[in-house]
N, C-alpha and C positions, 0 to 999 in steps of 0.2 A: 582595611587595606583597599586600595584602588582596585576596581574590578578587572581592569586590563592587566594590571600587574599580577593579579592572582592567577591569570591564565598564561602569563608570559614565559614561565619556566625559569626566569632569572629575576625573581621577585625583589631581591635586595638591590640589585643594580637598577632595576626599573623604578623603584621607589626613590632611590637617590637621585636619579636623573630627572624624575618628575619634579622633585623639590628644587633642583638646581641643574638645568641642562648644560650650563657652562662648564661643569666638571668633566664633561666627556673629553677624553684624550689627555687630561691633565693629571689629576690626583688619583684616578682609578687605575687598576692594573690593566695589562694589555687586553685581556678578554673583555673587561668592562669598557675599555676605551673603544674597542671595535663596536661594541654595542652602542656606545654613545654616538658614534658617527652616524648610525642609522636611526637613532632614537626618535627624532622628530617625525620622520615619515612612518616608521614602524608603529609608533604609538598611535598615531592617527588612523592608520590602516586597521590595526587591531581593535581600536575603539569603535570604528565604523562597523567592523565585522561582528563585534560583540552585540551591538544594537540590532543589526539586521539578521544575523544567522545563529546567534547563541554562543555559549561558552566553548563548546568543543571546536567549532569552526574558528573562533577567535584565537584559540590556542594554536591551531594549525597555521593561521595567518601569521602570528608572531614568529612561530618556528620557521616557516618558509622564508619570511622576509629577512630574518637574522642570518639565515644560511645562504642567502642569495649573493652575498659579497658585493652588493650594489652600494655605491656611495652617493647615488643620486637622490638626495632628499626630496626633490621636487616630483619624483615619480613613484607611485605605489605599485611596484611590480606585482605584489600579491593580489591587489584588486583587479589589475589587468588580467591576471591569471583566472580570477573568479569570473571576470567578464566573458572569458572563453568557455569556462566550465562552471556555470552558476551552481553553488551549493555542493560542488564536488569536493570531497575531502580525500584526495588520493595520496595522502601522506603516509608515512611508514606506520604510525601507530594505528591508523584506521584500517590499513591493509592487513595488519596483524590481527585486528579484531575480526575483520571479515573472514580471514583464513580460518581462524579458530572456530567461529560460529558455524561455518559451513562444513568444515572437516568433522566437527563433533556433533552435528545435527543427527539426532537419533530417530525422530519422527518427522516426516516431510510430506507436504501436500504438493503435488505437481499438476498443473493445469495445462492442457493442450488446447490451443485455439483451432478453429475450423480450418484455417489455412495451413496448419501443421498436419492435421489429420487427413485432409482430403486434397485432391488435385483439382484443376480447373474444370473438369467435366463431372465432378462429384464422385470420382473414384477414390478408393483408399490409396493414400500415398505411402506405399511400402518402403520406399527409399528413406523416408523420414521416420516412419513408425518403428521399423525394425531396430535401428540403433537405440531409440528411446526405450523400447520394451526391454532390450538387452541390458541397458544401463539400470533400469528399475529392478530387474531380476538380480543383477549384481549387488545392488543395495541390500536386497533381502538376504543374500549370502553373507553380508558383513554385519548382520544383526541390526540393520536399520529397518524402520517401518515406513512403508510408502502407501499413500492414498492418491489415486489418480482421478482428477476431475477432467472429463473429456467432452469437448464439443464435437460436432461432426455428424450427428444423427440426421439432421434436416438435409444437409448436403448429400450424404450417402443415399438417403431415400429419394431425393430428387433425381439423382443420377440413375438409380435402379429403375425408377418409373419412367425415365426418359422425358422428363418435363423441362421446359425452358425456364431459366431463372426468373423470368418475369411472372411466372405462375405463382411464385412464392409471396406475391403481394396479398393474396387471399389467405386469411388466417386459417380457415378450415383446411385448405390445401397444404399449408405449412405444417399444420398439426398431423395431417395424414402422412406427409413425408417423414415427420419425426417418428411416427409409429412404425413405418417400414424401416427406416434407417437405424433405429435403436437396436433392433434384432441383428441387423447386418454388422453394426458396430461391435456388439458383444460377441458375435460369432468370430469376428476378426481378432478381437483381443484374446478370446479363448484359444484360438489357434496360435497366435504369436507368443503368448505367455506359456502355452503348453509345451513349446519347444524347450523351455528352460525349466519345466517341472513346477511352475508356479500356478497356484489356483487363484481364481478371480471370483468376485461377487458383484452383481449389479445392484446399485442403490439409486433409485429414482426418487427425487425429492420435489416438493412443492414449497411455496413461500410459507405456508402454514406450519411446516415442519420446523421452521426457525422462529416464527412469530409467536407461537404458543410455547410457554416455558415447559409444560409437561411433555409435549411432543419433542421439543429440543433435547430434554434430558433423556427421553427414550431413545432418540436417534444416537446420542453419544454412547449409551450403553451397548446398543447393537453394533456400532462401529468398533468399539473397544473389543467386543467379543470376536468379531471377524479378524481384526488385527492379531488378537491373541492366538487364533487358529493358523496364523501365517498366511492368511488370504490377503490379496490386494483388492480393496474395495474400489470399484470404478463408478464414479458418481456423475450424474447428470440430472438436469431438471426434467420432470415428467411432462414434457411438452405436449403430450397427447391430451392431458386434462388441464394443464396450467398454461396461461398465455403470458405470464409475467416476463419471462426471458425472451419470448418471441416478439413482443410488441415493440414498436419503435415510436419515438416522439418527433417533434418538429424538425430537428436537425439530423434525424436518422440515427441518433445515438440510442443505445438501449435504455430501457427504464432502469431505475435504481434498484429494482427488486433483486435481480440477479445479474444484470448488465453483462450479457454475453458470457456468463459463467465465471467471470473474474471475481465478482462479489461473492458468488456461491462458493468458490474455492477459498476465499478469505474467511467466510463464515464457517466452513468446514474446519479450516485451520484453527479458528478461535475455539470452536466447540471441542476439538480434540487436544487443544493446547499443544499443537505441533511446534517444532523448533524452526521450521523453514517453510516458506511458500515460494514455489518456483513457477513463474508464468512464462510459458514458452509461446512465442508468437512469430510473426514474419519480419520483425525488425530487430536490430541488434540491442536495443535498449532505449532509454529515454534520451532524446537528442537535445543538445543545448540550443541556444538562440540561433535563428536563421543566419545566413551569411550577411555580412554587413551591407549597408546601402551602397558603399563604394564598390564592393564586389558585385552587387546586383547590377549597378550601372555599367560595370565592365563586362557583364554577361556571364558571371560565374554561375555554374550549375552544380557545383559540388555540394554534397550533403553536409549538414551541420555535424560537428563532432559529437560523439556519445559521452554522456556523463557516467563515469565509472562507479561513483560512490556518493550516497546521499545520507546525511545523518538527521535531517529534519525536513519535513515537507512544508514549505512556506508558500505564500501567494506567488512569489516569483517562480518557484518550481512548478506550481500548478499551471501558470501561464504558458509554460513550455509544452504542456500536454494538449493545449487547445489549438485549434486551427484545422484547416482542411486536410482530408485524408491523403491527398496527393503529395503532401509534404513528407510523408513517411512516418507520420505519428498517428495514423488512423487507429481509433480504439484505445489510445494511450490514456485518456482521461479515466476510463473505468479501471485500467490496470494500476494507475496511480492511486485511485481510491482503495483498491484492494491491498496494495502495498502499505498504505497508511494504516489500514486495519491491522495488518500483520505486525507492523511496528508497535502499535498500541497493545498488541497481545504479548509483547516482549519477545517477538520472533524476528527473524531476518527474512527479507523478501528479495527476489531476483527477477528482473525482466530480461529475457534473453531470446536469442534467435533459435527456434526449434529446428531449423533446416540444417544446422551444423551437427554432424554425426557425433562429435565428441563433446557436445555442449554439457550434458549432465555429468559425465566423469570429470570434466574440467571444473565445473561449479563445485562439486563436492570434494575436490582436491584442494579447494581454496584458491584456484587460479583465477586470474582476471577474466571475467566473462560476463557480458551484459552490464546492466545497472543494478547495483546492490544497495538495498535500503537497510540501514542499521537499526536495531531495536531501540525503542524509547522506553519510558516507564510502563510497567505492566499493569493493566486493569484486572481486577478480580473477575471471576467467571460470570456472576450475575450482572455485574456492572457492564461487562463487555456485551452481554446479551441485550441489556437495555439500550446501550449506545448504538449497536449495529444491527441486531437481528430482530428485536421485538417489533411486533406490528403496532404502529401508533394509531390509537383509536380516537383520541381527542386532542384539543389544543386550547391552551389558556395564555393570556397576555398578562404580564405582571408589571408593577410599577418599578421605578428605579431603585427604591429602597429595598424592595423584596429581592430584586436581582443582586444587589450588593450583599444582602444577608446570605443568599444561597451561594454566590461565587466566592466571596471573600471570607465571610464568617462561617461558612459551611453549616448553616442553620437549616431547619425545616422550613417549608413554605407554608405560611399561614394564609387563611382565606382573606384576611384583611389586605393582603398585598395583591390580590387578583383585581385587575382592571376590567376584564371581561372574559367570558368563555366563548371562544370562536367556533369550537366544534364540541358537541356534547360527548360525554363519556360515562362509563359505568364503574361500579366498584371494582378495584384491582385492574382496571384498564391501564395501559401505558399511554401517557399523555405528553405531548410536546409542550415545552415551556418556552415562551418567547418574550422578548422585551418589547417596549412600547414602539420600537422601530420595526417590529415584525421579525426580528432575527431570532431563530431558535438557539438557545444557549444551554439548555438542559432538557432531560427527560425524566419522568418520574412515574411511579405506580400509585394511582389514586387511592386514598383512604376511603373515599365515598364517591357516589355518583355525582355528576355535575349539578343535578337538581338540588342536592343537599349542600352544595359548596358554600352557600351564603351563611348557613347556620353551623357548619363544622369549623372548629377552630384551626386544626392542622389538616391541610389538604394533602400534603406530601411530606412524609417523614424523611429525615436526612438519609437514613439507610437505604431508602428507596428512590434516591435521586442520583443521577449521574450527570456530570458536567460534560458538555461537548467542547473539547479543546480545539476543534478544527477552526483554523483561521480562514476568513473569507474576505 
């Protein structure tokens, strides 16, 4: 059956019209005739959406177009709608899925950004924190389990020490502020949660707690025990000894290790197999394209509309997260990466504004709040670890035949397919696997050290390889 017709919801009519569009309005019944009037434009719209956005969105396109009551076959109202809200699928069936996922989420990871936790002078923002803590305490009373990933230690420490923000350019100063601020942060959380009779625990992590499989497994067992005791774990990176989250790169974005705690929150969610990841920040969600050129020439200053629902992260969606911070999307790249990890863990993610007092109750009531990312296929535990958390120690480049065997045939990677070893590795190290163009497409656990790669027949067995489905 034609792929567009499969997603159309009116398969028989769709197929009939595909074979003979002249039938529209003649020998078909009234409902089919109405479909026929729109067929030529609707089919092309759905076909285009199927290629660009996938089956779920194509179905939504067909649905929306057939219910638009437009007889203008020269205009694709649906694609115009997607131009305003790229990859948004705010149709009834997806809203229902969102509502169900968030209402029924039993284990959730909530991440608070620095701008939510602290004020402009480095002080604790009680007006934002008190409603959030109250909402988390309420979740506990409804038999949900919550883990809090909190930024803010560096800012609180700077404020307590009375330092100018420019002093944070020095790494040792930044780490000292983290040491001071972390105790202040936990003291504040103990006081705020204590009002509701909720106990808390401090969990400070470094990159190695995720990159090493044994430590990763130990961390999960400890967190499970804390949750079982009814305690809310409060997670942050141990900035006093680790610089991964504190370091910045060329364009001032965080490094990919923990990327301003967004990735840390996603890795915690993956390790605990949580149902939902909530990223609270100072913006309403992921914004769509900027105002049009015509609006800019006219001097328009209004913000771009927010995208309410995303079912797949595509290059088009990623492009919306790039750009200067003054556009209102600062830090959105790392949040998008975290949301994508959550989706591949089989969970739902939400990016929302933490300054709204009722943001968490609204989210978990299934109401429209922020940008919601719907789950995709679920990776198994160790494969998730390989894809997102493991420390990559080496890198190999393989030929086109080996790439096809791994990606299409799901075969092991033989040493005969190795073009070169770009970075040496040891036995059981996690290794990046790239094609001849230098693009990483998989990761694997090595059966032997790189020195023995030439003589070993199987370098990576299939069970120890994970494909990276991320589009670039």
